[in-house]
KOLKOLMI-114837 format. One record per residue (C-alpha): residue number from 1; x, y, z. Coordinates in steps of 0.001 Angstrom, whole numbers. Each point is the difference from the previous one (the first is absolute). Last residue first. Example, Ala and Ser with C-alpha at 12.3 -4.5 7.8 and 13.67 -1.06 7.14 Angstrom:
2
+-----+---------+---------+---------+
: seq :      c1 :      c2 :      c3 :
+-----+---------+---------+---------+
:   2 :   13670 :   -1060 :    7140 :
:   1 :   -1370 :   -3440 :     660 :
+-----+---------+---------+---------+
This chain:
545
+-----+---------+---------+---------+
: seq :      c1 :      c2 :      c3 :
+-----+---------+---------+---------+
: 545 :    6417 :  -18718 :   23172 :
: 544 :     636 :     494 :    3709 :
: 543 :   -2176 :   -2989 :     831 :
: 542 :   -2033 :    1965 :    2573 :
: 541 :    -188 :    3035 :   -2271 :
: 540 :   -1261 :   -2080 :   -2924 :
: 539 :   -2511 :   -1944 :    2127 :
: 538 :   -1430 :    3180 :    1541 :
: 537 :     -30 :    1633 :   -3443 :
: 536 :   -2141 :   -2838 :   -1315 :
: 535 :   -2650 :     -96 :    2702 :
: 534 :    -441 :    3769 :     231 :
: 533 :     -92 :     214 :   -3813 :
: 532 :   -2616 :   -2762 :     -52 :
: 531 :   -2065 :    1971 :    2515 :
: 530 :     230 :    3194 :   -2056 :
: 529 :   -1016 :   -1692 :   -3259 :
: 528 :   -2753 :   -1966 :    1796 :
: 527 :   -1488 :    3150 :    1535 :
: 526 :     155 :    1872 :   -3312 :
: 525 :   -1521 :   -2741 :   -2199 :
: 524 :   -3736 :     796 :     230 :
: 523 :   -2020 :   -3222 :     313 :
: 522 :   -1276 :   -2797 :   -2267 :
: 521 :    2984 :   -2386 :     469 :
: 520 :    3066 :    2209 :    -101 :
: 519 :     452 :    -319 :   -3742 :
: 518 :    2603 :      37 :   -2764 :
: 517 :    2690 :   -2186 :    1552 :
: 516 :    1349 :    2385 :    2661 :
: 515 :    3717 :     871 :    -275 :
: 514 :    -653 :    2954 :   -2322 :
: 513 :   -2140 :    1439 :    2797 :
: 512 :    3088 :    1111 :    1926 :
: 511 :    3278 :   -1135 :    1567 :
: 510 :    2027 :   -1530 :   -2839 :
: 509 :    3644 :    -445 :    1035 :
: 508 :    3513 :     237 :   -1473 :
: 507 :    2986 :    -756 :    2257 :
: 506 :     802 :   -3270 :   -1708 :
: 505 :    -903 :       9 :   -3705 :
: 504 :    -906 :   -3351 :   -1558 :
: 503 :   -3352 :    -435 :    1700 :
: 502 :   -1439 :    3216 :    1431 :
: 501 :    -319 :    -150 :    3788 :
: 500 :   -3694 :     622 :     727 :
: 499 :    -451 :   -2137 :    3094 :
: 498 :   -1174 :   -3265 :   -1550 :
: 497 :    2720 :     138 :   -2662 :
: 496 :    -402 :    2293 :   -2953 :
: 495 :   -1168 :    -235 :   -3618 :
: 494 :   -1931 :   -3110 :    1013 :
: 493 :    -534 :    -204 :    3778 :
: 492 :   -1388 :    3540 :     183 :
: 491 :   -1096 :    1286 :   -3383 :
: 490 :    1909 :    2612 :   -1949 :
: 489 :   -2663 :    1279 :   -2423 :
: 488 :   -2909 :     -48 :    2414 :
: 487 :   -2740 :    2342 :    1164 :
: 486 :   -1779 :    3063 :   -1384 :
: 485 :   -2718 :    1226 :    2374 :
: 484 :   -1509 :    3227 :   -1369 :
: 483 :   -1266 :   -1892 :   -3024 :
: 482 :   -1669 :    1259 :   -3130 :
: 481 :   -2532 :    -991 :   -2661 :
: 480 :   -2030 :   -2088 :    2441 :
: 479 :   -3039 :    2293 :      38 :
: 478 :   -3434 :   -1114 :    1171 :
: 477 :   -3425 :    1692 :     220 :
: 476 :     827 :    3152 :   -1918 :
: 475 :   -1078 :    -993 :   -3514 :
: 474 :   -3147 :    2131 :      92 :
: 473 :   -2338 :   -2994 :    -275 :
: 472 :    1957 :   -1667 :    2791 :
: 471 :    -535 :    2901 :    2403 :
: 470 :   -3433 :   -1154 :    1138 :
: 469 :   -1528 :    2597 :    2299 :
: 468 :   -2549 :    -432 :    2799 :
: 467 :    1575 :   -2972 :    1747 :
: 466 :   -2626 :   -2389 :    1363 :
: 465 :    2302 :   -1709 :    2536 :
: 464 :    -209 :   -3485 :   -1525 :
: 463 :     490 :    1332 :   -3520 :
: 462 :    2960 :    2225 :     879 :
: 461 :    1723 :   -2761 :    1978 :
: 460 :    -422 :   -2419 :   -2898 :
: 459 :    1359 :    2669 :   -2338 :
: 458 :    3121 :     331 :    2153 :
: 457 :     583 :   -3748 :      -2 :
: 456 :    -402 :    -334 :   -3769 :
: 455 :    2138 :    3082 :    -615 :
: 454 :    2931 :   -1501 :    1913 :
: 453 :      41 :   -3107 :   -2196 :
: 452 :    -625 :    2004 :   -3177 :
: 451 :    2880 :    2393 :     723 :
: 450 :    2400 :   -2906 :     444 :
: 449 :   -1251 :   -1633 :   -3202 :
: 448 :     458 :    3247 :   -1935 :
: 447 :    3566 :     487 :    1196 :
: 446 :     754 :   -3635 :    -723 :
: 445 :   -1247 :     374 :   -3575 :
: 444 :    1957 :    3248 :    -396 :
: 443 :    3211 :   -1887 :     728 :
: 442 :    2623 :    2250 :    1647 :
: 441 :    3162 :    1149 :   -1757 :
: 440 :    3425 :     750 :    1436 :
: 439 :    2780 :    2546 :    -338 :
: 438 :    3689 :     787 :     387 :
: 437 :    1527 :    2705 :   -2141 :
: 436 :    3474 :     299 :   -1516 :
: 435 :   -1721 :    1434 :   -3099 :
: 434 :    1668 :   -2256 :   -2580 :
: 433 :     739 :   -2730 :    2541 :
: 432 :   -3622 :    -594 :     923 :
: 431 :    -111 :   -2017 :    3234 :
: 430 :   -2876 :   -2186 :    1179 :
: 429 :   -1853 :    -301 :    3295 :
: 428 :   -1995 :   -3178 :     538 :
: 427 :   -3657 :    -768 :     609 :
: 426 :   -2015 :   -1718 :    2685 :
: 425 :   -3621 :   -1120 :     132 :
: 424 :   -1011 :   -1858 :    3173 :
: 423 :   -2874 :    2383 :     857 :
: 422 :   -1307 :     325 :    3550 :
: 421 :   -2140 :    3096 :    -576 :
: 420 :     484 :    3322 :    1768 :
: 419 :   -2942 :    2388 :    -283 :
: 418 :      33 :    3652 :    1003 :
: 417 :   -3512 :    1178 :     647 :
: 416 :   -2045 :    3110 :    -677 :
: 415 :   -3505 :     928 :    1070 :
: 414 :   -1525 :    2300 :   -2573 :
: 413 :   -2872 :    2465 :     326 :
: 412 :    2174 :    2540 :   -1793 :
: 411 :     746 :    2486 :    2784 :
: 410 :    2484 :    2727 :    -844 :
: 409 :    3792 :     405 :    -154 :
: 408 :     518 :   -2843 :   -2525 :
: 407 :    3609 :   -1120 :    -518 :
: 406 :      87 :   -2865 :    2433 :
: 405 :   -3275 :   -1619 :    1142 :
: 404 :     602 :   -1379 :    3526 :
: 403 :     757 :   -3626 :     715 :
: 402 :   -1506 :   -2928 :    1918 :
: 401 :    2050 :   -3066 :    -785 :
: 400 :   -1130 :   -2968 :   -2101 :
: 399 :    1992 :   -3210 :     413 :
: 398 :     239 :   -2909 :   -2406 :
: 397 :      94 :   -3790 :    -243 :
: 396 :   -1195 :   -1237 :   -3423 :
: 395 :   -3596 :   -1237 :     -83 :
: 394 :   -2083 :     167 :    3184 :
: 393 :    3244 :     988 :    1676 :
: 392 :    -983 :    3338 :    1495 :
: 391 :    1736 :    2182 :    2584 :
: 390 :   -1264 :    3310 :    1332 :
: 389 :    1845 :    3180 :     899 :
: 388 :    -146 :    2858 :    2471 :
: 387 :     748 :    3592 :     941 :
: 386 :    2164 :    1096 :   -2910 :
: 385 :    1356 :    3404 :     971 :
: 384 :    -918 :    2717 :   -2562 :
: 383 :   -2969 :    1903 :    1360 :
: 382 :   -2188 :    1147 :   -2896 :
: 381 :   -3479 :     476 :    1372 :
: 380 :   -3131 :   -1920 :    -998 :
: 379 :   -2504 :    2849 :     -81 :
: 378 :   -3295 :   -1803 :    -416 :
: 377 :   -2020 :   -1709 :   -2706 :
: 376 :    -692 :   -3541 :    1073 :
: 375 :    1289 :   -3463 :    -830 :
: 374 :    3315 :    1251 :   -1403 :
: 373 :     997 :   -1007 :   -3508 :
: 372 :    2956 :   -2207 :    -801 :
: 371 :    3579 :     895 :    -891 :
: 370 :    3048 :   -2189 :    -535 :
: 369 :    3795 :     229 :    -231 :
: 368 :    1782 :   -3273 :    -780 :
: 367 :    3438 :   -1210 :    1111 :
: 366 :     898 :   -3695 :    -349 :
: 365 :    3339 :     461 :    1778 :
: 364 :    1416 :    1370 :   -3277 :
: 363 :    2478 :   -2783 :    -754 :
: 362 :    3680 :    -493 :    -798 :
: 361 :    1604 :   -3438 :     419 :
: 360 :    3099 :     462 :   -2168 :
: 359 :    2435 :    2836 :    -583 :
: 358 :    2979 :   -1887 :    1447 :
: 357 :    -904 :   -3703 :     174 :
: 356 :    2688 :   -1070 :   -2496 :
: 355 :    2853 :     783 :    2370 :
: 354 :    2084 :    3119 :     584 :
: 353 :    3709 :    -711 :    -456 :
: 352 :     777 :    2707 :   -2557 :
: 351 :    -963 :    3043 :    2053 :
: 350 :    1366 :    2728 :   -2284 :
: 349 :    -611 :   -2230 :   -3009 :
: 348 :   -2382 :    2239 :   -1942 :
: 347 :   -2937 :   -2403 :     160 :
: 346 :     563 :    -935 :    3657 :
: 345 :     408 :    3606 :    1073 :
: 344 :   -3119 :    1009 :   -1956 :
: 343 :   -2061 :   -2760 :    1620 :
: 342 :    1315 :     882 :    3459 :
: 341 :    -569 :    3752 :    -219 :
: 340 :   -3430 :    -343 :   -1594 :
: 339 :   -1045 :   -2609 :    2573 :
: 338 :     933 :    2309 :    2875 :
: 337 :   -1908 :    2955 :   -1440 :
: 336 :   -3111 :   -1952 :   -1004 :
: 335 :    -411 :   -2079 :    3156 :
: 334 :     959 :    2832 :    2307 :
: 333 :    3251 :    1952 :     220 :
: 332 :    1201 :   -1941 :    3048 :
: 331 :    3221 :   -1588 :   -1252 :
: 330 :    2688 :    -356 :    2666 :
: 329 :    3638 :     285 :   -1100 :
: 328 :    2938 :   -1010 :    2161 :
: 327 :    3598 :    1217 :    -120 :
: 326 :    -938 :    3253 :   -1650 :
: 325 :     971 :    2176 :   -2953 :
: 324 :   -1380 :    3161 :   -1559 :
: 323 :     177 :    1001 :   -3658 :
: 322 :   -1121 :    3544 :    -676 :
: 321 :   -2331 :    1877 :   -2333 :
: 320 :    -914 :    3676 :     189 :
: 319 :   -2776 :    2536 :     239 :
: 318 :   -2418 :   -1890 :   -2244 :
: 317 :   -2987 :    2316 :    -455 :
: 316 :   -3269 :   -1705 :     863 :
: 315 :   -1781 :    3004 :    1491 :
: 314 :     543 :   -1434 :    3482 :
: 313 :    3755 :     236 :    -675 :
: 312 :    1667 :   -3354 :    -551 :
: 311 :    3363 :   -1514 :     936 :
: 310 :     692 :   -3009 :   -2185 :
: 309 :    1501 :   -3102 :    1626 :
: 308 :    2276 :   -2747 :   -1278 :
: 307 :     466 :   -2560 :    2775 :
: 306 :    3160 :   -2055 :     432 :
: 305 :     216 :   -3119 :    2147 :
: 304 :    2995 :   -1496 :    1805 :
: 303 :    1355 :   -3407 :    -935 :
: 302 :    3510 :     842 :   -1172 :
: 301 :    -962 :    -501 :   -3633 :
: 300 :   -2836 :    2568 :     245 :
: 299 :   -3639 :    -911 :     381 :
: 298 :   -2374 :    2174 :   -1999 :
: 297 :   -3070 :    2231 :     387 :
: 296 :   -1676 :    2379 :   -2424 :
: 295 :   -2073 :    3178 :    -203 :
: 294 :    -728 :     708 :    3660 :
: 293 :   -2018 :    3190 :     407 :
: 292 :    1157 :    2437 :    2670 :
: 291 :   -2419 :    2834 :     804 :
: 290 :    -225 :    -923 :    3663 :
: 289 :    3065 :   -1087 :    1993 :
: 288 :    -829 :   -1762 :    3279 :
: 287 :    2726 :    -439 :    2612 :
: 286 :     462 :   -2935 :    2386 :
: 285 :    2464 :    -495 :    2849 :
: 284 :    -823 :    3100 :    2057 :
: 283 :   -2517 :   -2087 :    1937 :
: 282 :   -2646 :    2693 :    -538 :
: 281 :     176 :    -643 :   -3737 :
: 280 :   -1245 :   -3559 :     475 :
: 279 :   -2740 :    1139 :    2415 :
: 278 :   -1240 :    2532 :   -2523 :
: 277 :       9 :   -2553 :   -2803 :
: 276 :   -1850 :   -2608 :    2057 :
: 275 :   -2496 :    2373 :    1657 :
: 274 :   -1289 :    3385 :   -1200 :
: 273 :    1522 :     -76 :   -3485 :
: 272 :   -1429 :   -3507 :    -344 :
: 271 :   -3562 :    1277 :     -19 :
: 270 :   -2286 :     602 :    2965 :
: 269 :   -2655 :    1175 :   -2449 :
: 268 :   -1690 :    3233 :    1040 :
: 267 :    3217 :    1896 :    -686 :
: 266 :   -1778 :    3298 :    -704 :
: 265 :     617 :     -63 :   -3754 :
: 264 :   -1335 :   -3513 :    -513 :
: 263 :    1454 :   -1485 :   -3185 :
: 262 :    -973 :    -616 :   -3634 :
: 261 :   -2201 :   -3045 :     589 :
: 260 :   -1142 :    1382 :    3369 :
: 259 :   -2377 :    2949 :    -116 :
: 258 :   -3744 :    -745 :    -231 :
: 257 :   -1067 :    2623 :    2560 :
: 256 :     178 :   -1738 :    3399 :
: 255 :    3668 :    -828 :    -557 :
: 254 :     713 :    3575 :   -1066 :
: 253 :   -1891 :    2757 :    1775 :
: 252 :    2363 :    2861 :    1013 :
: 251 :     740 :    -141 :    3704 :
: 250 :   -1682 :     932 :    3287 :
: 249 :   -3476 :     159 :   -1493 :
: 248 :   -1437 :   -2573 :    2418 :
: 247 :    -510 :   -2640 :   -2699 :
: 246 :    3540 :     498 :   -1276 :
: 245 :    1330 :    -218 :    3558 :
: 244 :   -1805 :   -3307 :     463 :
: 243 :    1707 :   -1180 :   -3175 :
: 242 :    3325 :    1118 :    1489 :
: 241 :    -799 :   -1927 :    3179 :
: 240 :    -677 :   -3121 :   -2052 :
: 239 :    3537 :    -193 :   -1355 :
: 238 :    -533 :   -2260 :   -2990 :
: 237 :    1936 :   -3267 :    -475 :
: 236 :   -3062 :   -2250 :    -153 :
: 235 :   -1197 :   -3349 :    1303 :
: 234 :   -3107 :   -1097 :   -1864 :
: 233 :   -3217 :   -1021 :    1763 :
: 232 :   -1718 :   -3134 :   -1404 :
: 231 :   -3460 :     450 :   -1516 :
: 230 :   -2338 :   -2990 :     505 :
: 229 :   -1585 :   -1110 :   -3255 :
: 228 :   -3595 :   -1029 :    -684 :
: 227 :    -995 :    2516 :   -2682 :
: 226 :   -1750 :    2182 :    2562 :
: 225 :    3252 :       0 :    1966 :
: 224 :    1868 :    1091 :   -3128 :
: 223 :   -2394 :    2913 :    -440 :
: 222 :     259 :    1204 :    3580 :
: 221 :    3806 :     -96 :    -129 :
: 220 :      54 :    2147 :   -3138 :
: 219 :   -2517 :    2423 :    1525 :
: 218 :    2158 :     272 :    3132 :
: 217 :    3100 :     638 :   -2107 :
: 216 :   -1830 :    2523 :   -2199 :
: 215 :   -1116 :    1890 :    3105 :
: 214 :    3654 :     283 :    1037 :
: 213 :     211 :    3747 :    -712 :
: 212 :   -3066 :     546 :    2244 :
: 211 :    1429 :   -1494 :    3193 :
: 210 :    -859 :   -3411 :    1471 :
: 209 :    3200 :   -1660 :   -1210 :
: 208 :    1906 :    2906 :    1533 :
: 207 :   -1486 :    -533 :    3455 :
: 206 :     267 :   -3790 :    -297 :
: 205 :    3734 :     -26 :    -741 :
: 204 :    1135 :   -1068 :   -3518 :
: 203 :    2069 :   -3156 :     432 :
: 202 :    3521 :    -197 :    1452 :
: 201 :    3611 :     227 :   -1126 :
: 200 :    2525 :    1869 :    2104 :
: 199 :    2665 :    -217 :   -2754 :
: 198 :    2735 :   -1503 :    2157 :
: 197 :   -2473 :   -2163 :    1940 :
: 196 :   -1666 :   -1386 :   -3106 :
: 195 :    3434 :    -609 :   -1521 :
: 194 :    1143 :   -2109 :    2946 :
: 193 :   -3342 :   -1825 :     156 :
: 192 :     367 :   -1102 :   -3661 :
: 191 :    3593 :   -1043 :     678 :
: 190 :    -132 :   -2188 :    3081 :
: 189 :   -2905 :   -2392 :     535 :
: 188 :   -1802 :     324 :   -3348 :
: 187 :    3187 :      98 :   -2053 :
: 186 :    1395 :   -2968 :    1920 :
: 185 :   -3220 :   -1965 :    -531 :
: 184 :     -23 :     919 :   -3685 :
: 183 :    3377 :   -1666 :    -544 :
: 182 :    1423 :    1353 :   -3284 :
: 181 :    1103 :   -2093 :   -2995 :
: 180 :   -2846 :   -2457 :     623 :
: 179 :   -1827 :     616 :   -3273 :
: 178 :       1 :    3770 :     324 :
: 177 :   -3383 :     593 :   -1670 :
: 176 :   -1889 :   -3029 :    1303 :
: 175 :    1589 :     365 :    3427 :
: 174 :   -1191 :    3602 :     224 :
: 173 :   -3421 :   -1058 :   -1252 :
: 172 :    -385 :   -2708 :    2635 :
: 171 :    1427 :    2185 :    2772 :
: 170 :   -2493 :    2803 :    -552 :
: 169 :    1540 :    3217 :   -1242 :
: 168 :    1149 :    2812 :    2291 :
: 167 :   -1629 :    3418 :    -428 :
: 166 :    1387 :    3524 :    -215 :
: 165 :   -2528 :    2513 :   -1344 :
: 164 :    1485 :    3491 :    -306 :
: 163 :   -1420 :    1265 :   -3275 :
: 162 :    3387 :     181 :   -1708 :
: 161 :    1851 :    3155 :   -1077 :
: 160 :    2581 :     847 :    2647 :
: 159 :     484 :   -3555 :    1293 :
: 158 :     769 :   -1069 :   -3564 :
: 157 :    3457 :    1553 :      92 :
: 156 :     984 :    1863 :    3144 :
: 155 :    2190 :    2476 :   -1883 :
: 154 :   -1971 :     453 :   -3186 :
: 153 :    -617 :   -1674 :   -3352 :
: 152 :   -2718 :   -2580 :     675 :
: 151 :   -1493 :   -2615 :   -2254 :
: 150 :   -3025 :    -394 :   -2272 :
: 149 :     319 :   -2660 :   -2700 :
: 148 :   -2103 :     251 :   -3157 :
: 147 :   -1022 :   -3276 :   -1643 :
: 146 :    -516 :   -1848 :   -3274 :
: 145 :    3091 :    1215 :   -1835 :
: 144 :    1985 :    1975 :    2573 :
: 143 :    -518 :    3524 :    1352 :
: 142 :    1894 :    1237 :    3049 :
: 141 :   -1997 :    2389 :    2162 :
: 140 :    2438 :    1566 :    2457 :
: 139 :   -1736 :    1756 :    2886 :
: 138 :    1759 :    2585 :    2207 :
: 137 :     694 :    2903 :   -2330 :
: 136 :    3215 :     872 :   -1818 :
: 135 :   -1576 :    2366 :   -2511 :
: 134 :   -1719 :     161 :   -3398 :
: 133 :   -2774 :    2578 :      47 :
: 132 :   -3564 :   -1247 :     -12 :
: 131 :   -2551 :   -1900 :   -2063 :
: 130 :   -2720 :   -2365 :    1252 :
: 129 :   -1959 :   -2689 :   -1838 :
: 128 :   -3231 :   -1140 :    1752 :
: 127 :    -134 :   -3801 :     244 :
: 126 :   -1130 :     343 :    3656 :
: 125 :    2644 :   -2588 :     927 :
: 124 :    2781 :    2270 :   -1223 :
: 123 :     935 :    1513 :   -3345 :
: 122 :    3231 :    1977 :     159 :
: 121 :    1761 :    2568 :   -2155 :
: 120 :    3083 :    2189 :     478 :
: 119 :    2649 :   -2457 :    1153 :
: 118 :    3064 :     404 :    2156 :
: 117 :   -1137 :   -1829 :    3146 :
: 116 :   -3528 :    1012 :     827 :
: 115 :   -1915 :    1780 :    2750 :
: 114 :    2059 :    3144 :     393 :
: 113 :    -666 :     619 :   -3691 :
: 112 :   -3590 :    1078 :     592 :
: 111 :   -3071 :   -1949 :     976 :
: 110 :   -3592 :    1231 :    -120 :
: 109 :   -1966 :   -2845 :    1640 :
: 108 :    2857 :   -2283 :    1033 :
: 107 :    1500 :    2620 :    2323 :
: 106 :    3283 :    1925 :     154 :
: 105 :    2574 :    -278 :    2755 :
: 104 :    1487 :    2671 :    2244 :
: 103 :   -3265 :    1899 :     347 :
: 102 :     985 :    2058 :    3013 :
: 101 :   -2040 :    -166 :    3205 :
: 100 :    1224 :   -2774 :    2319 :
:  99 :    3380 :    -313 :   -1754 :
:  98 :    1901 :   -3044 :   -1195 :
:  97 :    3268 :      15 :   -1925 :
:  96 :     810 :   -1866 :   -3225 :
:  95 :    3412 :   -1637 :    -389 :
:  94 :     246 :    -174 :   -3778 :
:  93 :     127 :   -3047 :   -2224 :
:  92 :    2964 :   -2013 :   -1305 :
:  91 :     874 :   -1457 :    3412 :
:  90 :    3481 :   -1195 :    1021 :
:  89 :     498 :   -1150 :    3603 :
:  88 :    3620 :     -61 :    1209 :
:  87 :     943 :   -2409 :    2759 :
:  86 :    2336 :    -212 :    2971 :
:  85 :    -239 :   -3444 :    1594 :
:  84 :    -192 :     350 :    3794 :
:  83 :   -2605 :   -2748 :     449 :
:  82 :   -2606 :    2690 :     696 :
:  81 :     955 :    1611 :   -3311 :
:  80 :    -479 :   -3250 :   -1889 :
:  79 :   -3391 :    -465 :    1679 :
:  78 :   -1112 :    3514 :    -887 :
:  77 :    1137 :     -39 :   -3620 :
:  76 :   -1531 :   -3429 :    -653 :
:  75 :   -3401 :     937 :    1404 :
:  74 :      25 :    3143 :   -2157 :
:  73 :     985 :   -1958 :   -3118 :
:  72 :   -2727 :   -2617 :     381 :
:  71 :   -2752 :    2539 :     676 :
:  70 :    1040 :    2694 :   -2459 :
:  69 :    3292 :    1926 :    -101 :
:  68 :    1757 :   -1181 :   -3137 :
:  67 :    3513 :   -1319 :    -621 :
:  66 :    1779 :    -829 :    3260 :
:  65 :    3775 :     414 :    -115 :
:  64 :    2245 :   -1685 :    2553 :
:  63 :    3571 :     536 :    1221 :
:  62 :    -132 :    3271 :   -1909 :
:  61 :    2321 :    1485 :   -2620 :
:  60 :    -195 :    3278 :   -1945 :
:  59 :   -2167 :    1506 :    2724 :
:  58 :   -3452 :    1292 :    -974 :
:  57 :    -275 :    3558 :   -1319 :
:  56 :   -2333 :    2480 :    1672 :
:  55 :   -2901 :    1366 :   -2035 :
:  54 :    -454 :    3771 :     -83 :
:  53 :   -3522 :     975 :    1161 :
:  52 :   -2717 :    -313 :   -2666 :
:  51 :   -1986 :   -2611 :    1959 :
:  50 :    -262 :    2348 :    2971 :
:  49 :   -1463 :    2847 :   -2075 :
:  48 :   -3405 :   -1715 :    -120 :
:  47 :   -2607 :    2632 :    -951 :
:  46 :    2293 :    2615 :   -1482 :
:  45 :    2223 :   -2498 :   -1827 :
:  44 :   -3138 :   -1759 :   -1226 :
:  43 :   -1241 :    3301 :   -1407 :
:  42 :    3259 :     585 :   -1848 :
:  41 :    -170 :   -3518 :   -1395 :
:  40 :   -3536 :     748 :   -1143 :
:  39 :    1134 :    2946 :   -2048 :
:  38 :    3032 :   -1918 :   -1291 :
:  37 :   -2300 :   -2854 :   -1183 :
:  36 :   -2486 :    2170 :   -1884 :
:  35 :    2173 :     419 :   -3093 :
:  34 :     256 :   -3712 :    -800 :
:  33 :    2992 :    -143 :   -2358 :
:  32 :    2116 :   -2854 :    1369 :
:  31 :   -3081 :   -1738 :    1388 :
:  30 :   -1535 :    -278 :   -3496 :
:  29 :   -3393 :    1589 :     303 :
:  28 :   -2812 :   -1019 :    2337 :
:  27 :    1081 :    2506 :    2625 :
:  26 :    -297 :    2704 :   -2646 :
:  25 :   -3765 :     -97 :     237 :
:  24 :     422 :    1514 :    3437 :
:  23 :    1701 :    2872 :   -1789 :
:  22 :     339 :    3329 :    1717 :
:  21 :   -3739 :     316 :     572 :
:  20 :     -90 :   -3304 :    1860 :
:  19 :    3031 :     968 :    2047 :
:  18 :   -1643 :    3260 :     975 :
:  17 :   -3131 :   -1843 :    1102 :
:  16 :    2056 :   -2402 :    2099 :
:  15 :    1853 :    2907 :    1553 :
:  14 :   -3197 :    1816 :     936 :
:  13 :   -1511 :   -3242 :    1316 :
:  12 :    3083 :    -766 :    2088 :
:  11 :     322 :    3524 :    1346 :
:  10 :   -3603 :    -184 :    1201 :
:   9 :     757 :   -3321 :    1716 :
:   8 :    3167 :    1384 :    1576 :
:   7 :   -1919 :    2974 :    1376 :
:   6 :   -2608 :   -2408 :    1353 :
:   5 :    2704 :   -2012 :    1759 :
:   4 :    1546 :    3102 :    1545 :
:   3 :   -3387 :    1002 :    1384 :
:   2 :    -470 :   -3516 :    1410 :
:   1 :    3343 :     329 :    1807 :
+-----+---------+---------+---------+
């Protein structure tokens, strides 16, 4: 198997060189004329033929349609199926396979089109601009005034591209954010444990934590202890046996080699394709249809719902457009996708009874990416799973999580963190009739204040632990220009009832991060999104509506 892998690597470099000679500069041209794109598309077809297989068509009518396939949608599909409710899951992205040796996904360091959803440039946290062929990759970077929003475009949604940390907020912050709409005690007793069991969540095991790729995690923990904090272990979705296999040479290095944001080729993350979505399909009551982008939703006079869907090739070609119908419609396209559909439907009159809270309550979870210097020069490793976090409320409450350095395949002397600040700022989606687009804007002042709050804590840790490098002078110490945790737009208890039933339109439900009011209280949202979906779909199924 190793020999096969090396052959594939050599083929990759030959192909990449050929593509460069044939017009890598062309990837920055207008996408309709970029000459390099067909070359790369041919390579992608060779490397990942599965995503080019003919796409099946969803049924014309379904008892239930679920839009999206991330945490909220996957939970919904499974629980509907278990209740005997046949459902159709529509996902715009591809269904990507896993393989122990093939490079299914690209990496942050030298990404190609497999990494990004129909764009040909990207500037990530390293602030290094990248160019590549336009393709239907796994990460959608949507640019708004004041902020970029990173979101998934793949079967499995965010579970394919996130860093795996799944943490419940403290009760006081949960209650602060939800304002009594959701009972934290019930979440803590029933729904958080249910998701933890389904996803086999647990912290990094001691043998892996002690290995070379996790040197940065141990150094991070050592520094925060010197600064007076006690690191708290993070539960994670990774399959630790696959990481052990990477260390032993039994599979291509991925999670121990800075691969995560654009997918783990060997299936190192126990993503939704391996649990909720698989279990839903195993019932025979749920079917997932990749390559189907929902354009619009409406309620018909008789009460059923219609869904306009475009069938997409991975290259972006529209293969056809259909209108599907269903008796009940569950929105799980993520905060941005769900909010876009609702705001557009309200503005164009296809869902005329939506209330004034549609599009409101959006926030970025207080996301900040940070870097501080290590305390000694040593190989830090680039294992992806976040081992630990600290909490600070010396000023504004915030969490810093141990992170790897995405996009840099060599040691920089940096210890990275993901910060999540408890920020009350919320904004609202708006609709532009001329372009038929839905958008938002984020205050630059708030972005800067959030970064400053996290920076102050990180700098304090650096000073108290005698960090060797100061990244502030280089402009790399804090970056709040993007969020990977968009939340809100159809908030629980306002746009919907307390279980996600959309006011004014019976049979329409919000099951994803759009229902969360802008923050999950200084922690990653995925666990709370999944647990809320478990709570809400249980109530919906029990009530029969």
